[in-house]
N, C-alpha and C positions, 0 to 999 in steps of 0.2 A: 831847533835843538842842536843840529850839527854846528851852526854858527857859534852857539854858546860854548860847546865843547872845544872848538878850535880856539876861541878867544881865551878861555881859561888856560888851555895848554900853552898858548903863546905867552900869557902872563906868567905862568909858572916857569917856563923856560927862560924868560927874561930875568926874573928874580934870581934864578939859580946861576945865571952866567955872569952877573955883575957881583963885584966884591964889596959893595957898599949899599946903604939904604938909598932908594930912589924915590923921588917925590911923585905925587899923583900927576902933576903936570908932565913929568918925563914919561910916565907910563902912558898917558893919553896920547902923547906925540910920537911914541916909539912902538908901542905894542899894537899889532894889527887887530882890528875889531873894535877899537874904542873911538872911532871917528863919529862923534856925536855933534848934532847941531847946536846944542846948548850945554853950558856948564852943569846945569841941574840934571840933564839926561845922562851925562857922563858919570857924575857922582852917584846917581842911583844905580847905574849898571856896575860901577866899580865896587860899591858897597855890597851888592848882591854876590859878586864874584869872590870878594874876600871872605864873606860868610860861608860860601860854598866850599872854598879851599880849606877853611878851618874846620868845617863839618867833616871833611874828608881826612882830617888829622894832619894837615900840612901846616907847619908852624910859621905862618906869615905874621910878622911882628912890626909894630910901629916904633921906629927908632930915630934919634936925632941924626941929622946929616953932618953936623960938625960939633966941635967941642963947646960951642957957645949955646947949643940947643935952641937956636932961633927957628930953624926950619926942621921939619920932620919928614921922614920917608918910610918906605916899606922894604923889608928884607926877609929872606927865608934862611934860617940857620941850616947850613949844609950838613953839619954833624947830626942835628936832630932829625933832618929829613932823610938821611941815608939809612939804608937797612943794614942790620947785622947779617952777615953771611949765614944763611940757613943751612948751608952744606947740602944742597940738593944733589941727588944722584942724576945720572944721565937720563934714566927713565922718567924721573920726575920733571926734568927740564923739557923733555920731549912732550910730556903731557901738557905742560904750560904753553909750549909753542903751538900745539894743536888748538888749545883754547883761544889763544890770541888770534889765530888765523880764522877761527870759526865765524866771527861776526865783525864787520867793519862799519864805519859810518861815512857815507859820502865817498866811497872808494878808498878810504884810508883805514889803516889799522893802527891803533894807538898804543900797542903793547910792546913793540920791539925794543924801545928804550929800556923798559922795565926788565925785559929778558936779559939784556946786556948787563944790567946791574946785578942780576942773579947768576952771572957766570956765563952768559952767552947761550946760544942755541946749540944743542947737541947735534952731532953730525947727522945729515940726511933728514933733519926735521924741518928744514926750510922749504918753501915752495909757494905755489899759488894759493890764494885764499880759498879755504875749503868750504866756507859757508856763504851765507847770504849777506849782501850789503843792505843795511837798513836804510841808509841815506836819509832823506827828509821825511820818510814814512815811519820813523822810529816810534813816535807817539801813537800813531794809528795801529801799528803792529802790536805795541805793548797793550793798548786798550782792548784790541780784538783778542789777543792771546789770553788776557785775564778773563774776558767773558767766556771763552772756550773752557778754560780751566775751572771756573766757578759755575759753569753751566747757567749763565745769565742770558736773558733775551737781549739782543742787540738791535738798535734802530739806527738808520742812517739814510741819507739821501743818495740816490743812485740814478743817473741819467734822468734827472728831473722828477723822479718819483720817490716818495717816502717808503722805505722798506722796514719791515720788522721781522727778524729772523731768529732761528735757533742756530747758533754758530757751531759747526761740527769740527772744523779744522782749518789750518792755514797751510798753504802749499807755495813753495817758491819755484818758479819756472822761468828760465831765460831772463833773469834780472827783474822779474815782477812778482809781487805777492798776490795770491788769490785766496779769497775766503770761500770755503765750501759750506753751504748752509741751507736750511729748509725754511722757506717763508711760512710764517704762522698762517694757519687756515688753508694751507695748500699741501698736496702730497709730494710734489716733485722737489728734488734737490737741485739747487742752482749754484753756479759759480760766479763770484763777483770779483772784478779786479779792484784791489784795495785802493789804488791810486785814483780811481774814479769815484770812490765813496767819500762823502763829506758829512760833517756834523755827526760823527760817530758817538753814540751814547749807550752806555750800559744801563739797562733797567735794573732797579733794585730787586733783590731776591735771588739767593743762590739756589742751585738745584732746580731751576725752572723747567728743565727738560732732561731727557735721557737719550744719549746718542745710541743709535742702533749697534748691536753687538757685531764685532768684526768689521765695522765700517772703516774704510781706508780712504781718507780725503784725496790722496794722490791719484786714486783711480778715476776721479771725476775731472781732473784737470788735463787739458791737452798737453801732450809731451812733445810732439813733433809738428812742424808746420802742415804736413799733409793730413793731420788728424782734425784740422780746423776747417770745416766746410759742411755743405749740405748734401753732398753726394755720397753714395755707398758703392765702392768698387773694390773688387778683390783682384790684386795684381800678383802675378807670379814672375819673379825675376831671377835670372841666373847670374851669379857673380864669379869671376875668375878666381883661382886659388890665391893669388897675391893680394887681393882686396877683400877676400871673404871675411877675414877677421875684423876688418874695419866695419863692413856692412853689418855683421852680426852684433857688434858692440853698439852701433848707432840705431839699429832696428829694435834692439831690446827684446823683452819677453813677449811683446805683442805680435811678433811675427812667428809663423811656423817655418822652421828651417830644416833642411835635409842636406847633409854633407856627403859628397861623393868621395870615393877613395883617392882621387887625384887632388882633393882639397877644394874643389869648387863647391859652391853652395847654392841651393835652390831655396828661395824664400817666398812664402805666401803672405802677403800683407794686405790688411784692410785699410783703404784710404778714403778720405772724405774730400780731399782737394787734389785732383789729378795734376793740376798745374804745379802745385808745390812739390809733389812727389817727383815729377819729371825734372824740376829744377834741381832737386837733390841728386837724382841719378846722373845728371850731366857731369857732375864732378868726378864720376868714375870713368868717364870717357868711353872707350870701346871695351872696357872690362866688365860692363854690366849690360845684360840684354833682357828686355821685357819679352816674356814668352806669351803671356796672356794678360789682359784681353787684347785682341788684335787692334782695336781702335786706339788704345793707349800706346801700343807698340808703334803704330803708324805716326802718331803725333810726335813721339820721341825721335823717330827716324827723320821725319820732315824737318824737325827743329835742328837736328845735328847736321843734316845735309845742306840745309839752307835753300833759298830760292833757286 
């Protein structure tokens, strides 16, 4: 899907930058994405792309390349393609900018050019992408989200086993999509990495299940590296005042924190992977001290001091 979008955008950009009709042969040899092994494969792809552009309301027309009308090419009428200035306010342009940043495909966002057409981005609205990058999982995410919305049973293959689940929600963590679902015939809720699922199929029939009241899918997905493991350790860590705010932000609501008058912070954290937790703490250097348990403290000290 990402390749299709990139190819169509390349085609549209090419047609808008030339001031004359261009032949199919020129398009094939100039526009990225049309490198096909055979003429038939190119023409099938090109016909589908033209139809899609026209369905989107883009006026791509077939016109003669010269006065003799011997050869024909394709062009987009710039006047018909351009938008009439809608007179958006700064608040409206900020809202559009946020929507553009919300989702990208393959690490790219395709809306900045449109925002410039609409008067540019209002001050302070630009920045890093706010939402998730769908990448090459766009179709899987769309199918799964539809099943969640319509409350349809979802089946797929996962780690060599066929699964049949009631999908409760999708969660994005650290560049990955996770499906939180309950397998049919079982009581436990499970979390599946969507990029490891294949042959995703929605079973017919809306309203096949009811999601539990107040169920929050995000609560079931690991947020930090130290939460992924099979151990159960409660660590108490003292953070210096100048790094306390960073630690509070990264620990989130899952840690119990107490702030002293001098600004230092004592945090009590449940960890499942001590090694991952120690790896995170090392970044604070000597401004974070493990108080308990003693064995975890000793491991950190030994690692910092070295052999």
